[in-house]
C-alpha positions as CSV (number, residue, x, y, z in Angstrom):
1,M,-62.7,82.3,6.1
2,E,-64.1,86.2,5.3
3,I,-62.2,89.2,4.2
4,E,-63.8,92.1,3.0
5,A,-62.8,94.2,-1.0
6,G,-64.4,97.0,-2.6
7,G,-67.4,96.9,-0.3
8,W,-67.8,93.1,-1.2
9,R,-67.7,90.5,1.8
10,I,-65.9,87.3,0.6
11,T,-66.6,84.1,1.9
12,T,-64.8,81.0,1.4
13,L,-66.7,78.0,0.3
14,F,-65.7,74.5,-0.3
15,D,-66.4,71.6,-2.5
16,A,-63.5,68.6,-2.8
17,Y,-60.4,67.5,-2.6
18,F,-58.9,65.4,-5.5
19,R,-55.7,64.6,-6.4
20,L,-53.5,65.8,-10.0
21,D,-49.7,65.1,-10.9
22,G,-47.1,66.7,-8.8
23,G,-44.7,67.2,-11.5
24,A,-47.2,68.8,-13.7
25,M,-49.1,71.1,-10.9
26,W,-45.1,72.5,-9.6
27,G,-43.4,72.4,-13.5
28,V,-39.9,73.2,-13.2
29,V,-39.6,73.7,-9.5
30,P,-37.4,70.6,-8.4
31,K,-39.4,67.8,-6.9
32,N,-37.0,68.0,-3.6
33,L,-38.2,71.4,-3.1
34,W,-42.1,70.8,-4.2
35,A,-42.3,67.6,-2.3
36,R,-41.6,69.5,1.1
37,M,-44.7,71.3,1.0
38,T,-46.8,69.3,-1.3
39,P,-45.8,65.5,-0.3
40,P,-46.7,63.2,-3.1
41,A,-48.4,60.1,-2.9
42,E,-47.3,57.1,-4.7
43,D,-48.8,57.9,-8.0
44,N,-46.9,61.1,-7.3
45,T,-50.3,62.8,-7.4
46,I,-51.0,65.6,-4.7
47,R,-54.0,66.4,-2.9
48,M,-55.8,69.4,-4.0
49,S,-59.0,71.1,-3.1
50,A,-61.0,73.3,-5.0
51,R,-62.6,75.9,-2.9
52,P,-65.3,78.5,-4.4
53,Y,-66.0,81.7,-3.1
54,L,-68.8,83.8,-2.4
55,A,-69.3,87.4,-2.8
56,E,-72.0,89.7,-1.2
57,R,-73.0,92.9,-1.3
58,D,-76.0,95.1,-1.1
59,G,-78.2,92.1,-1.5
60,V,-76.6,90.4,-4.5
61,K,-74.9,87.3,-4.2
62,V,-72.0,86.2,-6.7
63,L,-70.4,82.8,-6.9
64,V,-66.6,82.9,-7.9
65,E,-65.7,79.2,-9.3
66,G,-68.0,76.3,-9.3
67,G,-65.8,73.5,-8.0
68,M,-65.2,69.8,-9.3
69,G,-69.1,68.6,-9.2
70,D,-70.5,64.8,-8.2
71,R,-70.8,63.8,-12.2
72,W,-67.9,61.6,-11.9
73,N,-68.7,57.7,-12.6
74,E,-66.2,55.3,-10.9
75,K,-63.3,55.2,-13.2
76,M,-63.0,59.1,-13.2
77,S,-63.4,59.4,-9.4
78,S,-60.4,56.7,-9.1
79,I,-58.1,58.5,-11.7
80,Y,-58.8,61.7,-9.7
81,H,-58.9,60.3,-6.1
82,L,-62.0,62.7,-5.8
83,D,-63.3,63.0,-2.3
84,R,-66.5,65.1,-1.9
85,Q,-69.2,64.5,0.9
86,P,-72.7,66.3,0.4
87,E,-72.5,68.1,3.6
88,F,-69.2,69.8,2.9
89,S,-70.0,70.1,-1.4
90,L,-70.6,73.4,-2.8
91,E,-73.9,73.1,-2.0
92,G,-73.7,71.9,1.1
93,T,-71.1,75.0,2.2
94,L,-73.6,77.5,0.7
95,A,-76.6,76.0,2.9
96,A,-74.6,76.4,5.7
97,L,-74.6,79.8,5.0
98,D,-78.3,80.0,4.5
99,V,-77.9,80.3,0.8
100,G,-79.8,78.4,-2.1
101,P,-79.3,77.6,-5.2
102,D,-82.1,80.2,-5.9
103,D,-80.4,82.8,-3.9
104,I,-77.3,83.0,-6.5
105,D,-77.7,86.1,-8.9
106,H,-74.3,85.9,-10.9
107,V,-71.5,83.4,-11.3
108,V,-68.3,84.2,-12.5
109,C,-64.8,81.8,-13.6
110,S,-61.9,82.7,-14.1
111,H,-61.5,79.6,-16.5
112,L,-63.4,76.8,-17.2
113,H,-61.3,73.6,-16.6
114,F,-63.4,70.5,-14.9
115,D,-62.2,72.1,-11.2
116,H,-63.8,75.4,-11.8
117,V,-67.0,74.8,-13.0
118,G,-67.9,71.2,-12.5
119,A,-70.6,71.7,-9.9
120,L,-72.6,74.3,-11.8
121,V,-74.4,71.5,-13.7
122,K,-76.2,69.3,-12.1
123,A,-78.1,66.2,-13.2
124,D,-81.9,65.7,-13.3
125,G,-83.0,61.7,-14.0
126,D,-81.5,61.7,-17.6
127,A,-81.1,65.4,-18.2
128,L,-78.6,68.0,-17.1
129,V,-79.3,71.3,-15.9
130,P,-78.3,74.3,-14.3
131,R,-77.4,74.0,-10.6
132,F,-77.8,77.4,-10.1
133,P,-81.3,78.7,-12.2
134,R,-81.5,82.4,-11.4
135,A,-77.8,83.4,-12.2
136,R,-76.4,85.0,-15.0
137,H,-73.1,83.0,-15.3
138,H,-70.1,85.0,-16.7
139,F,-67.4,83.2,-18.7
140,P,-64.7,84.2,-20.8
141,A,-65.5,83.7,-24.8
142,A,-61.9,82.2,-25.3
143,E,-62.6,79.4,-23.0
144,V,-65.8,79.0,-23.7
145,E,-64.2,78.2,-27.0
146,A,-61.9,75.9,-26.1
147,E,-64.5,73.8,-24.0
148,R,-66.8,73.8,-27.3
149,T,-63.5,72.3,-29.2
150,P,-63.2,68.6,-29.2
151,V,-59.8,68.6,-30.7
152,H,-58.3,71.6,-28.5
153,P,-54.9,70.7,-27.1
154,R,-55.8,71.2,-23.7
155,R,-58.7,68.6,-24.4
156,A,-58.5,66.9,-20.7
157,S,-59.1,69.9,-18.7
158,Y,-62.1,70.4,-20.6
159,R,-65.6,69.0,-20.5
160,A,-68.3,70.3,-22.8
161,D,-71.3,69.5,-20.6
162,D,-70.2,71.3,-17.8
163,I,-71.2,74.4,-20.0
164,E,-73.8,73.5,-22.7
165,P,-77.2,72.8,-20.1
166,L,-76.2,76.7,-19.3
167,I,-75.6,77.6,-23.2
168,Q,-78.8,76.2,-23.6
169,A,-80.6,77.6,-20.7
170,G,-79.9,81.3,-22.2
171,L,-78.2,82.1,-18.7
172,V,-74.4,82.4,-20.2
173,D,-72.8,85.9,-21.0
174,M,-69.5,85.9,-22.3
175,T,-66.4,88.1,-21.4
176,Q,-63.1,89.7,-23.2
177,G,-60.2,91.6,-22.2
178,D,-61.3,94.2,-19.0
179,T,-64.8,94.1,-17.9
180,E,-66.2,95.6,-15.0
181,L,-68.8,92.8,-14.0
182,L,-70.6,94.9,-10.9
183,P,-69.8,97.6,-9.0
184,G,-66.2,96.8,-7.4
185,I,-65.9,94.0,-9.5
186,T,-63.4,94.0,-12.5
187,L,-62.2,91.2,-14.5
188,H,-59.0,90.9,-16.1
189,E,-58.0,88.5,-19.3
190,V,-54.4,87.7,-18.9
191,G,-53.8,84.1,-20.4
192,G,-51.3,82.1,-18.8
193,H,-52.7,79.2,-17.0
194,S,-55.2,78.4,-19.8
195,G,-56.0,80.9,-23.2
196,G,-58.7,82.9,-21.5
197,M,-57.6,82.9,-18.0
198,T,-59.4,86.1,-16.2
199,I,-58.5,87.6,-12.5
200,I,-61.3,88.6,-10.6
201,L,-60.6,91.4,-9.0
202,F,-62.2,92.9,-5.6
203,G,-62.0,97.1,-4.9
204,E,-59.7,98.2,-8.2
205,N,-61.5,101.0,-8.1
206,D,-62.1,101.3,-4.6
207,T,-61.0,104.8,-4.1
208,D,-61.7,104.6,0.0
209,S,-58.6,101.5,0.2
210,Q,-55.0,100.9,-1.4
211,T,-56.0,97.0,-0.7
212,A,-57.2,95.1,-3.7
213,A,-58.3,91.3,-3.0
214,T,-57.5,88.9,-6.3
215,I,-59.2,85.3,-6.7
216,Q,-56.9,83.7,-9.2
217,I,-55.6,80.5,-9.9
218,E,-52.7,79.7,-7.4
219,R,-51.6,76.3,-7.1
220,S,-49.9,76.8,-3.6
221,P,-48.9,79.2,-1.1
222,A,-45.5,79.5,-2.6
223,L,-46.3,80.3,-6.2
224,C,-45.7,77.3,-8.2
225,A,-45.1,76.7,-11.9
226,M,-48.8,76.6,-13.1
227,G,-49.6,79.8,-12.5
228,A,-46.9,82.3,-12.5
229,G,-47.1,84.0,-15.8
230,T,-50.6,85.0,-14.4
231,R,-49.3,86.7,-11.0
232,R,-46.8,88.5,-13.2
233,K,-48.8,90.2,-15.4
234,M,-51.6,90.7,-12.2
235,C,-48.7,92.6,-10.9
236,R,-47.5,94.3,-13.6
237,R,-51.3,95.7,-13.9
238,L,-51.8,96.7,-10.5
239,G,-48.5,98.9,-10.2
240,P,-47.3,100.6,-7.6
241,G,-48.9,101.2,-4.2
242,V,-52.1,98.9,-4.3
243,E,-51.7,96.1,-1.8
244,L,-52.8,92.7,-3.0
245,Q,-54.1,90.3,-0.8
246,R,-52.5,86.7,-1.4
247,W,-55.5,84.9,0.2
248,T,-54.9,81.6,1.7
249,A,-57.5,79.8,0.8
250,W,-56.4,79.3,-2.5
251,L,-58.6,78.3,-5.7
252,G,-58.0,74.9,-7.0
253,G,-54.9,74.7,-4.6
254,A,-52.3,72.4,-3.3
255,E,-52.8,71.4,0.2
256,R,-49.7,72.4,2.0
257,G,-48.1,69.4,4.2
258,G,-46.5,69.2,7.8
C-alpha cells in the first residue's frame, strides 16, 4: 500500500505477526464489543501486526519504525505467538522494493517498545550490530531513558539491547518536543501510549495541500484505548481545516477479524 504526503512517497512494509492480551490492548472497551473486531484466542490474546513504513523523497530513504525482529528465544516467541517469515520480514519486504540495509538514510521511531525497534539490531555471531549501519536513528529522549532504566514501571515493553548497539555505534540522535526532522517530516512528542510517544507527521507544513498523513500508534480501525490520548492530542494540534488521513495499514495494529 502506498500514499503520498508532504512530497514523500510512503510505502507500507511488514515484519511479523504476534499476539498480545486483548483486554490490555482495548482497555475500558467491553470485550463483547472488541471481540467482534479482533476475535481473541483461548488465552485472550489478539493477533497484532508489526508494519514499518518506507518514506522516499529526492533519493532520501527513511524507515519509520522497526518491527519485532528475530532476536527472540523459544520461550518468548511462544509467549508472544511470534510468526515471522524471512521473506516477509522487514528486510524481506524492503528487498522486494529493491532497498537494502545500506540504502536507508534515516530511521525514526514513535517510541521504543520492542515491537517498534526489535528489528533495528541483528545478531552477528555473538555480537549485536546495527541492521542499518549508515542510517541516523532518531529516538525520543524520554524513550531512550525508559529503555535504559532497569526498574521502569513499563519495563516489560522495553529491551535495552534493542538500542544499545546503535548508541555504541554512534548512530542515535535523540529528539524532544516538536522537531522538524527533514523537509516535510515533523515530529511531535505527545506522550500517552508511552512517556515519550512521538507523532511522525508528513506534510504538516505543505502549502500545496491541506492533507497530512500521520504514522502513529493505533491499535485498530476503531481507535482503542491504548492510543486514545495520543489521537486526541494530535487532532487538537492539527486544528481545523487539515484532513488527517487515517491510513489503514496500522502500525503495530490489531488484525481485524471477519
